[in-house]
MIDOSE-1310 file (N, C-alpha, C; in nm, 2 decimals, decimal comma, always signed):
residues 306
xxxx	+0,08/-0,10/+0,02/+0,00/-0,02/+0,00/+0,08/+0,12/+0,01; +0,02/+0,24/-0,09/+0,09/+0,37/-0,11/+0,05/+0,43/+0,04; +0,17/+0,46/+0,15/+0,14/+0,54/+0,22/+0,10/+0,71/+0,22; +0,05/+0,75/+0,26/-0,03/+0,91/+0,24/+0,00/+0,98/+0,35
xxxx	+0,08/+1,04/+0,37/+0,09/+1,16/+0,47/+0,04/+1,28/+0,45; -0,04/+1,37/+0,57/-0,05/+1,50/+0,54/+0,01/+1,58/+0,60; +0,10/+1,70/+0,58/+0,13/+1,78/+0,66/+0,06/+1,89/+0,64; -0,04/+1,98/+0,74/-0,14/+2,06/+0,72/-0,05/+2,15/+0,81
xxxx	-0,17/+2,27/+0,82/-0,14/+2,42/+0,92/-0,19/+2,49/+0,86; -0,22/+2,64/+0,94/-0,28/+2,74/+0,91/-0,19/+2,81/+0,83; -0,22/+2,95/+0,75/-0,11/+2,97/+0,66/-0,01/+3,08/+0,71; +0,11/+3,01/+0,66/+0,21/+3,05/+0,71/+0,28/+2,99/+0,84
xxxx	+0,22/+2,90/+0,88/+0,27/+2,81/+0,99/+0,42/+2,71/+0,98; +0,45/+2,72/+0,86/+0,58/+2,61/+0,83/+0,56/+2,50/+0,79; +0,52/+2,48/+0,73/+0,44/+2,32/+0,63/+0,56/+2,29/+0,54; +0,56/+2,39/+0,46/+0,67/+2,37/+0,36/+0,82/+2,36/+0,39
xxxx	+0,85/+2,41/+0,56/+0,97/+2,40/+0,57/+1,02/+2,26/+0,64; +0,88/+2,20/+0,70/+0,89/+2,10/+0,78/+0,93/+2,00/+0,68; +0,84/+1,98/+0,57/+0,87/+1,91/+0,45/+0,99/+1,87/+0,38; +1,08/+2,02/+0,40/+1,19/+1,99/+0,38/+1,27/+1,89/+0,45
xxxx	+1,26/+1,90/+0,59/+1,33/+1,81/+0,68/+1,23/+1,68/+0,67; +1,12/+1,68/+0,65/+1,12/+1,52/+0,60/+1,14/+1,44/+0,49; +1,16/+1,50/+0,36/+1,19/+1,46/+0,25/+1,35/+1,39/+0,29; +1,42/+1,47/+0,38/+1,58/+1,47/+0,36/+1,61/+1,34/+0,47
xxxx	+1,47/+1,28/+0,56/+1,52/+1,15/+0,67/+1,46/+1,07/+0,59; +1,38/+1,08/+0,41/+1,29/+0,96/+0,41/+1,43/+0,81/+0,31; +1,51/+0,86/+0,31/+1,61/+0,81/+0,25/+1,58/+0,78/+0,11; +1,58/+0,63/+0,09/+1,56/+0,63/-0,08/+1,45/+0,60/-0,14
xxxx	+1,30/+0,61/-0,03/+1,18/+0,63/-0,09/+1,15/+0,65/-0,23; +1,05/+0,64/-0,27/+1,01/+0,69/-0,41/+0,89/+0,75/-0,36; +0,92/+0,91/-0,37/+0,84/+1,03/-0,31/+0,76/+1,08/-0,39; +0,62/+1,14/-0,42/+0,54/+1,21/-0,40/+0,49/+1,30/-0,37
xxxx	+0,49/+1,46/-0,38/+0,48/+1,57/-0,33/+0,28/+1,60/-0,39; +0,24/+1,62/-0,35/+0,10/+1,72/-0,38/+0,08/+1,80/-0,34; +0,12/+1,94/-0,40/+0,09/+2,07/-0,31/-0,03/+2,16/-0,35; -0,07/+2,21/-0,31/-0,22/+2,24/-0,33/-0,23/+2,43/-0,23
xxxx	-0,20/+2,55/-0,35/-0,20/+2,66/-0,35/-0,31/+2,72/-0,33; -0,37/+2,80/-0,30/-0,50/+2,86/-0,28/-0,50/+2,97/-0,33; -0,39/+3,05/-0,36/-0,40/+3,15/-0,48/-0,34/+3,11/-0,60; -0,30/+3,17/-0,69/-0,28/+3,13/-0,83/-0,16/+3,07/-0,88
xxxx	-0,07/+3,14/-0,77/+0,08/+3,15/-0,80/+0,17/+3,04/-0,73; +0,23/+2,91/-0,78/+0,24/+2,83/-0,67/+0,43/+2,81/-0,61; +0,47/+2,91/-0,52/+0,56/+2,89/-0,43/+0,63/+2,83/-0,40; +0,54/+2,74/-0,33/+0,60/+2,63/-0,25/+0,68/+2,56/-0,30
xxxx	+0,59/+2,55/-0,45/+0,68/+2,46/-0,53/+0,77/+2,42/-0,61; +0,79/+2,58/-0,60/+0,94/+2,63/-0,65/+1,03/+2,58/-0,52; +1,03/+2,61/-0,39/+1,07/+2,62/-0,31/+1,15/+2,43/-0,33; +1,04/+2,40/-0,32/+1,06/+2,19/-0,31/+1,11/+2,15/-0,44
xxxx	+1,10/+2,25/-0,57/+1,16/+2,17/-0,66/+1,31/+2,18/-0,65; +1,39/+2,26/-0,63/+1,53/+2,26/-0,58/+1,58/+2,10/-0,49; +1,47/+2,03/-0,42/+1,51/+1,93/-0,37/+1,52/+1,85/-0,44; +1,44/+1,86/-0,57/+1,43/+1,74/-0,68/+1,34/+1,64/-0,68
xxxx	+1,27/+1,66/-0,60/+1,11/+1,54/-0,63/+1,06/+1,62/-0,71; +0,93/+1,51/-0,74/+0,84/+1,53/-0,83/+0,68/+1,59/-0,75; +0,63/+1,66/-0,83/+0,57/+1,75/-0,77/+0,43/+1,78/-0,84; +0,29/+1,74/-0,80/+0,19/+1,79/-0,86/+0,17/+1,87/-0,79
xxxx	+0,09/+2,02/-0,90/+0,04/+2,10/-0,78/-0,10/+2,11/-0,86; -0,19/+2,19/-0,73/-0,34/+2,24/-0,76/-0,34/+2,39/-0,70; -0,36/+2,49/-0,80/-0,36/+2,59/-0,73/-0,52/+2,68/-0,75; -0,54/+2,79/-0,69/-0,66/+2,90/-0,71/-0,76/+2,84/-0,69
xxxx	-0,74/+2,73/-0,54/-0,92/+2,68/-0,45/-0,84/+2,58/-0,38; -0,92/+2,54/-0,28/-0,84/+2,46/-0,22/-0,95/+2,34/-0,23; -0,86/+2,21/-0,18/-0,90/+2,07/-0,27/-1,01/+2,00/-0,15; -1,09/+2,11/-0,05/-1,17/+2,08/+0,02/-1,31/+2,11/-0,03
xxxx	-1,27/+2,21/-0,11/-1,43/+2,26/-0,22/-1,38/+2,28/-0,32; -1,37/+2,35/-0,40/-1,35/+2,39/-0,53/-1,28/+2,32/-0,59; -1,16/+2,25/-0,56/-1,06/+2,15/-0,62/-1,07/+2,04/-0,61; -1,19/+1,98/-0,55/-1,22/+1,83/-0,46/-1,16/+1,68/-0,63
xxxx	-1,26/+1,75/-0,70/-1,27/+1,66/-0,81/-1,10/+1,64/-0,85; -1,03/+1,73/-0,89/-0,92/+1,78/-0,96/-0,81/+1,65/-0,82; -0,83/+1,68/-0,72/-0,77/+1,59/-0,61/-0,76/+1,48/-0,66; -0,87/+1,47/-0,65/-0,94/+1,30/-0,60/-0,86/+1,25/-0,78
xxxx	-0,89/+1,30/-0,92/-0,83/+1,25/-1,04/-0,63/+1,27/-1,01; -0,63/+1,37/-0,98/-0,45/+1,35/-0,95/-0,39/+1,27/-0,84; -0,48/+1,23/-0,78/-0,42/+1,08/-0,66/-0,45/+1,03/-0,75; -0,58/+0,92/-0,80/-0,56/+0,82/-0,88/-0,47/+0,82/-0,96
xxxx	-0,40/+0,98/-1,04/-0,31/+0,90/-1,18/-0,17/+0,91/-1,11; -0,14/+0,93/-0,98/+0,00/+0,89/-0,94/-0,01/+0,74/-0,86; -0,07/+0,71/-0,80/-0,14/+0,56/-0,75/-0,12/+0,48/-0,91; -0,12/+0,52/-1,03/-0,08/+0,43/-1,10/+0,05/+0,43/-1,12
xxxx	+0,16/+0,49/-1,08/+0,27/+0,49/-1,11/+0,36/+0,41/-1,00; +0,49/+0,38/-0,98/+0,53/+0,30/-0,91/+0,56/+0,42/-0,78; +0,50/+0,42/-0,67/+0,59/+0,53/-0,59/+0,54/+0,45/-0,41; +0,60/+0,53/-0,33/+0,56/+0,42/-0,18/+0,52/+0,49/-0,14
xxxx	+0,54/+0,64/-0,17/+0,45/+0,76/-0,04/+0,41/+0,87/-0,14; +0,33/+0,93/-0,07/+0,25/+1,07/-0,09/+0,27/+1,16/+0,02; +0,35/+1,31/+0,02/+0,31/+1,40/+0,06/+0,24/+1,51/+0,03; +0,13/+1,52/+0,12/+0,06/+1,65/+0,09/-0,01/+1,74/+0,18
xxxx	+0,07/+1,83/+0,13/+0,05/+1,98/+0,19/-0,10/+2,03/+0,09; -0,17/+2,06/+0,19/-0,27/+2,14/+0,11/-0,30/+2,27/+0,22; -0,34/+2,35/+0,16/-0,37/+2,48/+0,17/-0,37/+2,51/+0,31; -0,38/+2,68/+0,35/-0,37/+2,68/+0,50/-0,49/+2,70/+0,56
xxxx	-0,65/+2,70/+0,45/-0,74/+2,69/+0,50/-0,80/+2,55/+0,48; -0,78/+2,42/+0,50/-0,80/+2,30/+0,46/-0,86/+2,25/+0,52; -0,98/+2,20/+0,49/-1,10/+2,12/+0,63/-1,03/+1,99/+0,60; -0,97/+1,96/+0,75/-0,87/+1,83/+0,73/-0,97/+1,71/+0,71
xxxx	-1,12/+1,72/+0,78/-1,19/+1,67/+0,78/-1,27/+1,57/+0,65; -1,26/+1,66/+0,60/-1,28/+1,61/+0,42/-1,23/+1,55/+0,36; -1,06/+1,48/+0,39/-1,01/+1,40/+0,37/-1,03/+1,23/+0,41; -1,12/+1,21/+0,46/-1,18/+1,13/+0,50/-1,36/+1,10/+0,38
xxxx	-1,35/+1,17/+0,33/-1,44/+1,15/+0,22/-1,35/+1,08/+0,12; -1,22/+1,14/+0,08/-1,15/+1,09/-0,02/-1,12/+0,96/+0,01; -1,15/+0,87/+0,11/-1,07/+0,73/+0,13/-1,22/+0,67/+0,09; -1,30/+0,72/+0,08/-1,43/+0,59/+0,04/-1,41/+0,62/-0,09
xxxx	-1,37/+0,67/-0,18/-1,34/+0,60/-0,32/-1,26/+0,44/-0,32; -1,30/+0,37/-0,40/-1,26/+0,25/-0,39/-1,10/+0,24/-0,48; -1,10/+0,32/-0,59/-0,98/+0,34/-0,66/-0,89/+0,35/-0,59; -0,90/+0,44/-0,45/-0,78/+0,49/-0,36/-0,76/+0,44/-0,26
xxxx	-0,85/+0,43/-0,20/-0,87/+0,33/-0,05/-0,78/+0,16/-0,08; -0,81/+0,12/-0,15/-0,77/-0,01/-0,24/-0,60/-0,03/-0,24; -0,55/+0,08/-0,28/-0,42/+0,13/-0,30/-0,33/+0,26/-0,20; -0,39/+0,25/-0,12/-0,34/+0,40/-0,07/-0,40/+0,40/+0,07
xxxx	-0,35/+0,42/+0,18/-0,35/+0,41/+0,29/-0,34/+0,52/+0,38; -0,42/+0,60/+0,46/-0,40/+0,73/+0,53/-0,28/+0,73/+0,63; -0,17/+0,73/+0,62/-0,06/+0,71/+0,75/-0,03/+0,80/+0,83; -0,05/+0,93/+0,81/-0,03/+1,00/+0,91/-0,11/+1,17/+0,90
xxxx	-0,15/+1,26/+1,03/-0,21/+1,40/+0,97/-0,09/+1,48/+1,07; +0,00/+1,56/+0,98/+0,07/+1,62/+1,13/+0,02/+1,75/+1,06; -0,01/+1,82/+1,17/-0,05/+1,95/+1,16/+0,04/+2,06/+1,23; +0,11/+2,15/+1,17/+0,18/+2,21/+1,20/+0,12/+2,37/+1,29
xxxx	+0,19/+2,39/+1,41/+0,13/+2,51/+1,49/+0,21/+2,62/+1,47; +0,18/+2,74/+1,44/+0,28/+2,87/+1,44/+0,25/+2,92/+1,63; +0,37/+2,87/+1,70/+0,35/+2,97/+1,80/+0,36/+3,13/+1,83; +0,40/+3,15/+1,74/+0,35/+3,37/+1,71/+0,26/+3,42/+1,68
xxxx	+0,20/+3,31/+1,65/+0,07/+3,37/+1,60/-0,08/+3,26/+1,65; -0,05/+3,16/+1,75/-0,12/+3,06/+1,73/-0,26/+3,11/+1,81; -0,28/+3,22/+1,92/-0,39/+3,25/+2,03/-0,43/+3,34/+1,87; -0,38/+3,45/+1,84/-0,52/+3,54/+1,74/-0,59/+3,44/+1,65
xxxx	-0,47/+3,35/+1,54/-0,54/+3,24/+1,48/-0,67/+3,18/+1,56; -0,62/+3,12/+1,64/-0,77/+3,09/+1,73/-0,91/+3,11/+1,76; -0,84/+3,27/+1,75/-0,98/+3,35/+1,79/-1,05/+3,40/+1,69; -0,96/+3,42/+1,58/-1,01/+3,49/+1,45/-1,05/+3,45/+1,37
xxxx	-1,03/+3,25/+1,35/-1,01/+3,15/+1,24/-1,06/+3,00/+1,31; -1,16/+3,03/+1,41/-1,14/+2,90/+1,48/-1,25/+2,80/+1,47; -1,28/+2,79/+1,32/-1,31/+2,68/+1,24/-1,26/+2,55/+1,18; -1,20/+2,63/+1,05/-1,04/+2,51/+1,01/-0,94/+2,50/+1,10
xxxx	-0,91/+2,63/+1,16/-0,76/+2,60/+1,24/-0,83/+2,51/+1,34; -0,92/+2,48/+1,41/-0,94/+2,39/+1,55/-0,95/+2,26/+1,46; -1,04/+2,25/+1,36/-1,04/+2,11/+1,23/-0,87/+2,06/+1,25; -0,78/+2,19/+1,19/-0,66/+2,11/+1,15/-0,65/+2,09/+1,27
xxxx	-0,61/+2,07/+1,39/-0,59/+2,05/+1,53/-0,67/+1,93/+1,55; -0,75/+1,93/+1,60/-0,83/+1,85/+1,65/-0,80/+1,69/+1,56; -0,80/+1,70/+1,43/-0,79/+1,52/+1,34/-0,64/+1,53/+1,31; -0,58/+1,59/+1,43/-0,39/+1,55/+1,37/-0,35/+1,43/+1,47
xxxx	-0,27/+1,34/+1,40/-0,20/+1,27/+1,42/-0,10/+1,31/+1,53; -0,01/+1,42/+1,50/+0,12/+1,46/+1,55/+0,08/+1,59/+1,53; +0,13/+1,72/+1,64/+0,16/+1,84/+1,64/+0,25/+1,87/+1,61; +0,32/+1,97/+1,53/+0,44/+2,04/+1,53/+0,45/+2,19/+1,59
xxxx	+0,50/+2,23/+1,69/+0,45/+2,37/+1,70/+0,60/+2,41/+1,63; +0,59/+2,54/+1,57/+0,68/+2,61/+1,48/+0,71/+2,73/+1,52; +0,84/+2,81/+1,50/+0,88/+2,93/+1,60/+0,89/+2,91/+1,70; +0,89/+2,82/+1,83/+0,91/+2,84/+1,96/+1,02/+2,91/+1,99
xxxx	+1,15/+2,94/+1,95/+1,22/+2,99/+1,93/+1,23/+3,16/+1,99; +1,08/+3,20/+1,93/+1,05/+3,33/+1,91/+0,96/+3,36/+2,07; +0,95/+3,31/+2,09/+0,82/+3,30/+2,22/+0,88/+3,23/+2,36; +0,86/+3,28/+2,46/+0,89/+3,22/+2,61/+0,85/+3,14/+2,64
xxxx	+0,90/+3,03/+2,73/+0,91/+2,90/+2,79/+0,74/+2,90/+2,83; +0,67/+2,98/+2,93/+0,55/+3,02/+2,95/+0,44/+3,03/+2,83; +0,47/+3,07/+2,72/+0,34/+3,07/+2,62/+0,37/+2,93/+2,54; +0,49/+2,88/+2,55/+0,54/+2,76/+2,51/+0,40/+2,62/+2,54
xxxx	+0,43/+2,66/+2,70/+0,33/+2,58/+2,80/+0,16/+2,62/+2,76; +0,12/+2,75/+2,76/+0,00/+2,76/+2,77/-0,03/+2,72/+2,63; +0,02/+2,71/+2,50/+0,00/+2,66/+2,38/+0,01/+2,49/+2,39; +0,09/+2,50/+2,44/+0,09/+2,31/+2,48/-0,05/+2,24/+2,53
xxxx	-0,08/+2,38/+2,59/-0,15/+2,29/+2,76/-0,33/+2,33/+2,60; -0,37/+2,37/+2,60/-0,47/+2,48/+2,52/-0,47/+2,31/+2,34; -0,35/+2,31/+2,31/-0,36/+2,21/+2,22/-0,41/+2,05/+2,26; -0,34/+2,04/+2,42/-0,44/+1,92/+2,47/-0,54/+1,92/+2,51
xxxx	-0,60/+1,99/+2,52/-0,74/+2,03/+2,55/-0,83/+2,02/+2,41; -0,79/+2,05/+2,27/-0,89/+2,05/+2,20/-0,84/+1,94/+2,12; -0,71/+1,83/+2,18/-0,65/+1,70/+2,08/-0,59/+1,62/+2,16; -0,70/+1,52/+2,25/-0,62/+1,47/+2,37/-0,53/+1,33/+2,31
xxxx	-0,53/+1,28/+2,20/-0,40/+1,17/+2,18/-0,29/+1,24/+2,05; -0,30/+1,35/+2,04/-0,16/+1,38/+1,96/-0,04/+1,39/+1,97; +0,08/+1,36/+1,92/+0,20/+1,39/+1,96/+0,24/+1,50/+1,97; +0,25/+1,53/+2,04/+0,29/+1,74/+2,04/+0,43/+1,75/+2,06
xxxx	+0,49/+1,80/+1,90/+0,67/+1,82/+1,91/+0,64/+1,99/+1,94; +0,73/+2,01/+2,03/+0,73/+2,18/+2,05/+0,90/+2,20/+2,09; +1,00/+2,12/+2,02/+1,15/+2,17/+2,02/+1,21/+2,28/+1,93; +1,30/+2,29/+1,90/+1,36/+2,37/+1,82/+1,37/+2,31/+1,69
xxxx	+1,33/+2,32/+1,60/+1,32/+2,23/+1,50/+1,44/+2,22/+1,46; +1,58/+2,26/+1,45/+1,71/+2,26/+1,43/+1,75/+2,15/+1,54; +1,65/+2,10/+1,59/+1,75/+2,03/+1,72/+1,61/+1,86/+1,65; +1,52/+1,90/+1,59/+1,43/+1,78/+1,52/+1,54/+1,65/+1,44
xxxx	+1,54/+1,57/+1,51/+1,65/+1,42/+1,44/+1,56/+1,37/+1,31; +1,62/+1,30/+1,27/+1,57/+1,21/+1,14/+1,52/+1,12/+1,19; +1,50/+1,01/+1,33/+1,42/+0,96/+1,44/+1,28/+1,00/+1,45; +1,29/+1,14/+1,53/+1,19/+1,23/+1,56/+1,07/+1,24/+1,42
xxxx	+1,12/+1,25/+1,32/+1,07/+1,26/+1,19/+0,95/+1,14/+1,14; +1,08/+1,04/+1,14/+1,02/+0,85/+1,12/+0,88/+0,88/+1,27; +0,91/+0,93/+1,36/+0,83/+0,85/+1,42/+0,72/+0,99/+1,40; +0,72/+1,09/+1,40/+0,60/+1,17/+1,34/+0,53/+1,08/+1,24
xxxx	+0,60/+1,02/+1,13/+0,52/+0,96/+1,00/+0,45/+0,81/+1,08; +0,51/+0,81/+1,14/+0,43/+0,64/+1,20/+0,31/+0,62/+1,27; +0,24/+0,73/+1,31/+0,13/+0,78/+1,40/+0,02/+0,77/+1,30; -0,07/+0,67/+1,31/-0,18/+0,66/+1,25/-0,28/+0,80/+1,26
xxxx	-0,36/+0,84/+1,18/-0,47/+0,94/+1,27/-0,63/+0,81/+1,31; -0,65/+0,86/+1,40/-0,74/+0,83/+1,45/-0,92/+0,86/+1,35; -0,97/+0,76/+1,29/-1,05/+0,80/+1,26/-1,21/+0,81/+1,32; -1,26/+0,75/+1,42/-1,34/+0,78/+1,48/-1,35/+0,92/+1,51
xxxx	-1,22/+1,04/+1,51/-1,24/+1,14/+1,53/-1,34/+1,25/+1,44; -1,37/+1,20/+1,33/-1,44/+1,24/+1,25/-1,52/+1,33/+1,25; -1,55/+1,45/+1,23/-1,63/+1,60/+1,21/-1,74/+1,55/+1,15; -1,84/+1,64/+1,13/-1,98/+1,59/+1,06/-1,96/+1,69/+0,99
xxxx	-2,07/+1,74/+0,90/-2,03/+1,87/+0,81/-1,99/+1,98/+0,83; -1,92/+2,04/+0,78/-1,83/+2,12/+0,81/-1,85/+2,26/+0,71; -1,80/+2,38/+0,78/-1,92/+2,48/+0,69/-1,73/+2,55/+0,63; -1,70/+2,52/+0,48/-1,60/+2,57/+0,40/-1,58/+2,71/+0,34
xxxx	-1,69/+2,80/+0,37/-1,69/+2,93/+0,31/-1,60/+3,03/+0,39; -1,59/+3,05/+0,36/-1,50/+3,24/+0,40/-1,47/+3,33/+0,27; -1,41/+3,43/+0,40/-1,41/+3,57/+0,27/-1,23/+3,62/+0,27; -1,14/+3,52/+0,25/-1,03/+3,55/+0,21/-1,06/+3,56/+0,07
xxxx	-0,90/+3,69/+0,05/-0,88/+3,66/-0,09/-0,78/+3,66/-0,16; -0,71/+3,63/-0,26/-0,60/+3,61/-0,33/-0,53/+3,64/-0,43; -0,40/+3,69/-0,44/-0,33/+3,75/-0,55/-0,23/+3,67/-0,54; -0,14/+3,60/-0,66/-0,07/+3,58/-0,73/-0,02/+3,63/-0,84
xxxx	+0,09/+3,65/-0,89/+0,16/+3,66/-1,02/+0,28/+3,62/-1,00; +0,38/+3,63/-1,13/+0,53/+3,63/-1,19/+0,55/+3,74/-1,16; +0,67/+3,79/-1,10/+0,74/+3,91/-1,14/+0,94/+3,88/-1,18; +0,92/+3,96/-1,31/+1,09/+3,99/-1,33/+1,14/+4,07/-1,24
xxxx	+1,06/+4,16/-1,14/+1,15/+4,29/-1,09/+1,29/+4,25/-0,96; +1,36/+4,33/-0,95/+1,46/+4,30/-0,89/+1,46/+4,39/-0,76; +1,49/+4,34/-0,66/+1,49/+4,38/-0,57/+1,58/+4,37/-0,47; +1,66/+4,52/-0,36/+1,74/+4,50/-0,27/+1,66/+4,45/-0,14
xxxx	+1,78/+4,40/-0,06/+1,70/+4,39/+0,05/+1,62/+4,47/+0,17; +1,67/+4,60/+0,15/+1,64/+4,67/+0,23/+1,55/+4,73/+0,18; +1,46/+4,75/+0,02/+1,34/+4,81/-0,06/+1,26/+4,68/-0,01; +1,28/+4,52/-0,01/+1,21/+4,46/+0,03/+1,11/+4,44/+0,17
xxxx	+1,23/+4,48/+0,28/+1,23/+4,49/+0,39/+1,12/+4,62/+0,42; +1,16/+4,75/+0,35/+1,06/+4,83/+0,37/+0,88/+4,78/+0,31; +0,89/+4,75/+0,24/+0,75/+4,69/+0,15/+0,68/+4,59/+0,27; +0,73/+4,51/+0,35/+0,72/+4,37/+0,42/+0,65/+4,47/+0,52
xxxx	+0,74/+4,58/+0,57/+0,62/+4,67/+0,67/+0,60/+4,75/+0,67; +0,51/+4,77/+0,54/+0,44/+4,83/+0,48/+0,33/+4,78/+0,52; +0,33/+4,62/+0,49/+0,22/+4,60/+0,53/+0,12/+4,55/+0,65; +0,18/+4,60/+0,70/+0,15/+4,59/+0,88/+0,06/+4,68/+0,87
xxxx	+0,05/+4,83/+0,81/-0,05/+4,90/+0,90/-0,15/+4,92/+0,78; -0,19/+4,83/+0,71/-0,31/+4,77/+0,65/-0,32/+4,89/+0,51; -0,21/+4,94/+0,43/-0,25/+5,01/+0,32/-0,26/+4,92/+0,20; -0,24/+4,79/+0,22/-0,25/+4,70/+0,07/-0,34/+4,63/+0,12
xxxx	-0,42/+4,64/+0,23/-0,57/+4,53/+0,30/-0,52/+4,48/+0,41; -0,61/+4,39/+0,47/-0,51/+4,30/+0,58/-0,51/+4,18/+0,54; -0,32/+4,18/+0,50/-0,26/+4,07/+0,45/-0,24/+3,95/+0,55; -0,29/+3,87/+0,53/-0,22/+3,77/+0,66/-0,11/+3,70/+0,61
xxxx	-0,12/+3,66/+0,51/+0,02/+3,54/+0,43/+0,01/+3,58/+0,31; +0,20/+3,65/+0,29/+0,22/+3,65/+0,19/+0,40/+3,59/+0,16; +0,41/+3,53/+0,04/+0,56/+3,49/+0,02/+0,56/+3,51/-0,15; +0,71/+3,48/-0,14/+0,77/+3,53/-0,32/+0,91/+3,52/-0,27
xxxx	+0,96/+3,46/-0,44/+1,14/+3,45/-0,44/+1,11/+3,58/-0,60; +1,18/+3,68/-0,52/+1,17/+3,77/-0,62/+1,37/+3,74/-0,67; +1,39/+3,84/-0,80/+1,54/+3,84/-0,82/+1,60/+3,94/-0,74; +1,69/+3,93/-0,74/+1,81/+3,99/-0,62/+1,90/+4,10/-0,69
xxxx	+1,89/+4,24/-0,65/+1,97/+4,35/-0,71/+2,06/+4,31/-0,72; +2,12/+4,25/-0,62/+2,24/+4,24/-0,49/+2,33/+4,15/-0,59; +2,40/+4,11/-0,69/+2,46/+4,04/-0,72/+2,36/+3,91/-0,80; +2,40/+3,79/-0,81/+2,33/+3,75/-0,86/+2,26/+3,61/-0,77
xxxx	+2,10/+3,56/-0,82/+2,04/+3,51/-0,71/+1,91/+3,56/-0,65; +1,87/+3,51/-0,58/+1,71/+3,59/-0,55/+1,70/+3,60/-0,45; +1,55/+3,64/-0,38/+1,57/+3,66/-0,19/+1,40/+3,59/-0,22; +1,39/+3,50/-0,13/+1,25/+3,42/-0,07/+1,25/+3,53/+0,03
xxxx	+1,08/+3,57/+0,08/+1,02/+3,64/+0,18/+0,89/+3,52/+0,19; +0,89/+3,55/+0,32/+0,77/+3,46/+0,42/+0,72/+3,59/+0,50; +0,57/+3,60/+0,51/+0,57/+3,66/+0,61/+0,39/+3,66/+0,64; +0,42/+3,65/+0,76/+0,28/+3,63/+0,83/+0,20/+3,72/+0,95
xxxx	+0,08/+3,77/+0,93/+0,07/+3,87/+1,03/+0,16/+3,94/+1,08; +0,24/+4,01/+1,00/+0,33/+4,14/+1,05/+0,46/+4,10/+1,10; +0,49/+3,94/+1,09/+0,65/+3,89/+1,08/+0,69/+3,82/+0,96; +0,79/+3,87/+0,94/+0,87/+3,84/+0,84/+1,00/+3,81/+0,84
xxxx	+1,04/+3,71/+0,72/+1,20/+3,68/+0,72/+1,24/+3,68/+0,54; +1,37/+3,67/+0,52/+1,40/+3,71/+0,38/+1,53/+3,63/+0,41; +1,54/+3,57/+0,31/+1,64/+3,44/+0,23/+1,72/+3,48/+0,18; +1,87/+3,46/+0,11/+1,91/+3,44/+0,00/+1,89/+3,29/-0,07
xxxx	+1,85/+3,30/-0,19/+1,84/+3,18/-0,28/+1,93/+3,19/-0,37; +2,03/+3,07/-0,38/+2,11/+3,07/-0,47/+2,04/+3,03/-0,64; +1,93/+2,95/-0,63/+1,91/+2,95/-0,76/+1,74/+2,91/-0,80; +1,67/+2,95/-0,84/+1,54/+2,95/-0,88/+1,48/+2,95/-1,05
xxxx	+1,39/+2,90/-1,08/+1,29/+2,92/-1,23/+1,30/+3,07/-1,24; +1,21/+3,08/-1,17/+1,08/+3,21/-1,18/+1,12/+3,30/-1,03; +1,05/+3,44/-1,07/+1,03/+3,49/-0,96/+0,87/+3,55/-0,96; +0,81/+3,49/-0,82/+0,69/+3,51/-0,79/+0,63/+3,52/-0,69
xxxx	+0,52/+3,57/-0,70/+0,47/+3,65/-0,51/+0,32/+3,60/-0,49; +0,28/+3,57/-0,40/+0,15/+3,57/-0,33/+0,10/+3,62/-0,18; +0,01/+3,62/-0,23/-0,08/+3,73/-0,10/-0,23/+3,65/-0,09; -0,21/+3,66/+0,08/-0,36/+3,59/+0,15/-0,40/+3,69/+0,21
xxxx	-0,56/+3,72/+0,21/-0,59/+3,82/+0,30/-0,76/+3,88/+0,31; -0,78/+3,97/+0,37/-0,89/+3,98/+0,27/-0,91/+4,18/+0,27; -0,97/+4,25/+0,20/-0,94/+4,40/+0,11/-0,87/+4,39/+0,00; -0,79/+4,32/+0,00/-0,63/+4,30/-0,05/-0,69/+4,44/-0,17
xxxx	-0,56/+4,58/-0,16/-0,55/+4,59/-0,26/-0,46/+4,57/-0,37; -0,53/+4,47/-0,49/-0,46/+4,40/-0,56/-0,37/+4,47/-0,68; -0,42/+4,54/-0,71/-0,39/+4,70/-0,81/-0,28/+4,76/-0,80; -0,23/+4,82/-0,62/-0,15/+4,83/-0,63/-0,05/+4,74/-0,58
xxxx	-0,07/+4,61/-0,50/+0,04/+4,50/-0,52/+0,09/+4,47/-0,67; +0,00/+4,48/-0,74/+0,06/+4,40/-0,92/+0,13/+4,54/-0,93; +0,11/+4,66/-0,94/+0,18/+4,80/-0,95/+0,35/+4,74/-0,91; +0,34/+4,75/-0,76/+0,47/+4,72/-0,72/+0,54/+4,66/-0,81
xxxx	+0,47/+4,55/-0,81/+0,56/+4,39/-0,83/+0,62/+4,37/-1,01; +0,53/+4,48/-1,06/+0,51/+4,49/-1,23/+0,62/+4,58/-1,28; +0,64/+4,69/-1,22/+0,70/+4,79/-1,25/+0,85/+4,73/-1,30; +0,91/+4,84/-1,40/+1,04/+4,77/-1,45/+1,14/+4,88/-1,33
xxxx	+1,10/+4,98/-1,31/+1,23/+5,07/-1,23/+1,21/+5,03/-1,08; +1,32/+5,10/-1,04/+1,34/+5,03/-0,87/+1,23/+5,12/-0,82; +1,14/+5,03/-0,75/+1,08/+5,16/-0,71/+1,15/+5,19/-0,55; +1,08/+5,33/-0,58/+1,12/+5,42/-0,39/+1,00/+5,50/-0,36
xx	+0,95/+5,51/-0,22/+0,89/+5,49/-0,11/+0,89/+5,68/-0,10; +0,76/+5,74/-0,17/+0,73/+5,86/-0,18/+0,69/+5,92/-0,05
């Protein structure tokens, strides 16, 4: 049977980063990755492609609603190949309980087993997200077989304890991992993948509607680090709408290479990349000023803040 692992988590929690660590620990297994991006542009596929794994992408929607049938057909196609494991990274607003419906399809369940459900939890934004997006946020936590807390190095130990207590209240059986990710070993990762979900926890019908908007586009603009920092700082004040999640890979003007940025609710980081095939950006939020954002990333001249 082909193993099917889900790495879930709300927008910007760190799903792709964890998947990169998992891939390094799997040895010679034949692994295929399915990426579901709510926006139109697939940034995560570009990041994971550097690792050399085969990736299928489903964009501009969520597989628990608008892309449900596309997801089913993609999975059937993969199962006709010689693979050992499928790792699925859903969009940040994925409703985990919907995955149980997928395994009612005999063409899938006869060849594929739901092996693990890992939910990544953002320590920096946990309580804000729990209060603001309680529906699918709670669903992702309640149905997980393992809960991996990210960004613990940015919060104090007392907050980590409070988060752990709330996670245990919401999910009484999941393994909770709250160590610094730099300390997670191959053994720890294997242990995460060994924990099968409890299907008896399946919830009833779930409302998947939301008011999130998205913008995704490719860009050939070049950026200096300081200009990119200034743009991401400006996102905090609401000038471009309420941006919950932003990410992208842009051409660096300082020498060769690219800059990768990740923005989540006012917190961001920028890293240098040696290689990429395209420049692309994606933003998710509400009341997005899409035309202004498009203008920034499509202008040929170096932008200046007036």
